[in-house]
C-alpha positions as CSV (number, residue, x, y, z in Angstrom):
1,M,5.9,-59.5,30.4
2,K,4.4,-57.9,33.4
3,E,6.3,-54.7,32.7
4,R,5.0,-54.6,29.2
5,S,1.4,-55.0,30.2
6,A,1.9,-52.3,32.9
7,D,3.3,-49.9,30.2
8,I,0.4,-50.7,27.9
9,C,-2.1,-50.0,30.7
10,I,-0.4,-46.7,31.5
11,G,-0.4,-45.7,27.9
12,F,-4.0,-46.7,27.4
13,A,-5.0,-44.7,30.6
14,A,-3.2,-41.6,29.3
15,V,-4.8,-41.9,25.8
16,I,-8.3,-42.4,27.2
17,G,-7.9,-40.3,30.4
18,I,-7.0,-36.9,28.8
19,P,-10.1,-36.7,26.6
20,V,-12.3,-38.0,29.5
21,L,-10.9,-35.2,31.7
22,L,-11.6,-32.6,29.0
23,L,-15.2,-33.8,28.6
24,L,-15.6,-33.7,32.4
25,Q,-14.4,-30.2,32.5
26,Q,-16.9,-29.1,29.8
27,F,-19.8,-30.6,31.8
28,L,-18.6,-29.0,35.1
29,M,-18.3,-25.5,33.6
30,P,-21.0,-23.0,34.5
31,K,-23.9,-22.8,32.0
32,N,-24.6,-19.1,32.3
33,K,-23.8,-17.4,29.0
34,P,-22.7,-13.8,29.1
35,A,-25.0,-11.2,27.6
36,I,-24.4,-10.5,23.9
37,P,-22.6,-7.2,23.6
38,E,-24.4,-4.5,21.6
39,H,-23.0,-4.0,18.1
40,L,-20.3,-1.4,18.3
41,E,-21.1,0.1,14.9
42,R,-24.2,1.8,16.3
43,D,-22.2,3.9,18.7
44,L,-19.4,4.8,16.3
45,N,-19.3,8.2,14.7
46,Y,-17.1,7.8,11.8
47,R,-16.7,11.5,11.1
48,L,-15.6,12.0,14.7
49,L,-13.2,9.1,14.5
50,A,-11.6,10.5,11.3
51,A,-11.5,14.0,12.8
52,T,-9.8,12.8,16.0
53,E,-7.2,11.0,13.9
54,T,-6.6,13.8,11.5
55,G,-6.9,16.6,14.1
56,L,-3.8,15.3,16.0
57,E,-1.6,16.4,13.1
58,Y,-0.3,19.9,13.1
59,S,-1.4,21.7,10.0
60,M,-3.4,24.8,9.5
61,G,-5.4,23.0,6.8
62,K,-6.3,20.4,9.4
63,A,-7.5,22.8,12.1
64,Q,-11.1,22.2,11.0
65,H,-10.8,18.6,12.2
66,T,-9.6,19.7,15.6
67,A,-12.5,22.1,15.8
68,Y,-15.0,19.4,14.7
69,A,-13.8,17.0,17.4
70,A,-14.0,19.7,20.1
71,A,-17.5,20.8,18.9
72,T,-18.8,17.3,18.7
73,Y,-17.6,16.4,22.2
74,F,-19.1,19.7,23.5
75,A,-22.5,18.7,21.9
76,L,-22.3,15.3,23.5
77,K,-21.9,17.1,26.9
78,R,-18.4,15.6,27.3
79,H,-17.0,19.0,28.3
80,R,-13.6,17.8,29.7
81,R,-12.8,16.0,26.5
82,A,-14.0,19.0,24.5
83,E,-11.8,21.3,26.5
84,S,-8.8,19.1,25.9
85,W,-9.4,19.4,22.1
86,F,-9.8,23.2,22.4
87,R,-6.6,23.3,24.3
88,L,-4.8,21.2,21.7
89,G,-5.8,23.5,18.9
90,A,-5.4,26.8,20.9
91,A,-2.4,26.2,23.1
92,E,-0.4,23.5,21.3
93,F,-1.1,24.2,17.6
94,R,-1.8,28.0,18.1
95,Y,-4.6,28.2,15.6
96,P,-6.3,31.6,15.9
97,S,-9.8,30.1,15.1
98,M,-9.4,27.6,17.9
99,M,-8.3,30.3,20.3
100,H,-11.5,32.1,19.4
101,F,-13.6,29.0,19.9
102,Y,-11.9,28.2,23.2
103,G,-12.7,31.7,24.3
104,D,-16.4,31.1,23.5
105,F,-16.2,27.8,25.4
106,L,-14.8,29.6,28.4
107,V,-17.4,32.3,28.3
108,W,-20.1,29.6,28.2
109,H,-18.6,28.2,31.4
110,G,-18.4,31.6,33.0
111,R,-14.6,31.8,33.0
112,Y,-14.3,35.3,31.7
113,R,-10.7,36.1,32.6
114,E,-9.4,33.0,30.7
115,A,-11.7,33.8,27.8
116,R,-10.4,37.4,27.6
117,R,-6.8,36.0,27.4
118,W,-7.7,33.6,24.5
119,Y,-9.6,36.3,22.7
120,L,-6.6,38.7,23.0
121,L,-4.2,35.9,21.7
122,A,-6.6,35.2,18.8
123,L,-6.7,38.9,18.0
124,A,-2.9,39.2,18.0
125,R,-2.5,36.1,15.8
126,G,-5.2,37.4,13.4
127,R,-3.6,40.8,13.1
128,S,-0.1,39.2,12.6
129,A,-1.6,37.1,9.8
130,R,-3.3,40.2,8.3
131,Q,-6.8,38.8,8.7
132,A,-8.7,42.0,9.1
133,R,-12.2,40.5,9.1
134,F,-11.2,37.9,11.8
135,A,-9.5,40.6,13.9
136,A,-12.7,42.8,13.7
137,F,-14.8,39.8,14.6
138,V,-12.7,39.0,17.7
139,E,-12.7,42.7,18.7
140,N,-16.5,42.6,18.6
141,K,-16.4,39.5,20.9
142,L,-14.2,41.4,23.3
143,R,-16.6,44.3,23.4
144,R,-19.5,41.8,24.1
145,L,-17.4,40.2,26.8
146,D,-16.8,43.6,28.4
147,A,-20.5,44.3,28.4
148,L,-21.2,40.8,29.9
149,E,-18.7,41.4,32.7
150,K,-20.2,44.8,33.5
151,K,-23.6,43.2,33.6
152,K,-22.5,40.5,35.9
153,K,-21.0,43.0,38.4
C-alpha cells in the first residue's frame, strides 16, 4: 500500500510540477520586448528585385535587366555592387552595350586605361555584329577619352 501511495504522489508531482515550472519560467523571463522591425516592403524595390533575378540569365534580350541593376546600384551609391553587375554583363556575358556602360563607369572613377580597354572591346563586338551606329558612338567616346586624357596630362 505504501508503494502505491508513493507512486501516486510521484505521478501527481510530475503532472502538477511540469506546468508549475513552465509558469515559473515565464515569470522569470526578461520583460524587455525587442523593437518592432520596420516593414520590409518600404525598402524593397520590386523592379530591382526582378532585374537582379532576370539579369543573371545569359540572353541578349535580358541585357537590359543587367544594365538596370548596375545603374540602380550606381545611383544608390553602391559602387562595388554596381561594378560587379557591370563586370557580369561585360566580362561574363560579353554584351557590347554593357562593355560601353562599364567603360563609362570606369571613366567616372578616373580609371582611363581600363575604360579604353572596354571601349575597344565594345567597338570590336559592335563591328562584328554589324552595328554601325553603335560602333560610331563608341568611336566618339574613344575620341572624347583621348581628349580627356590629354587634358589630364
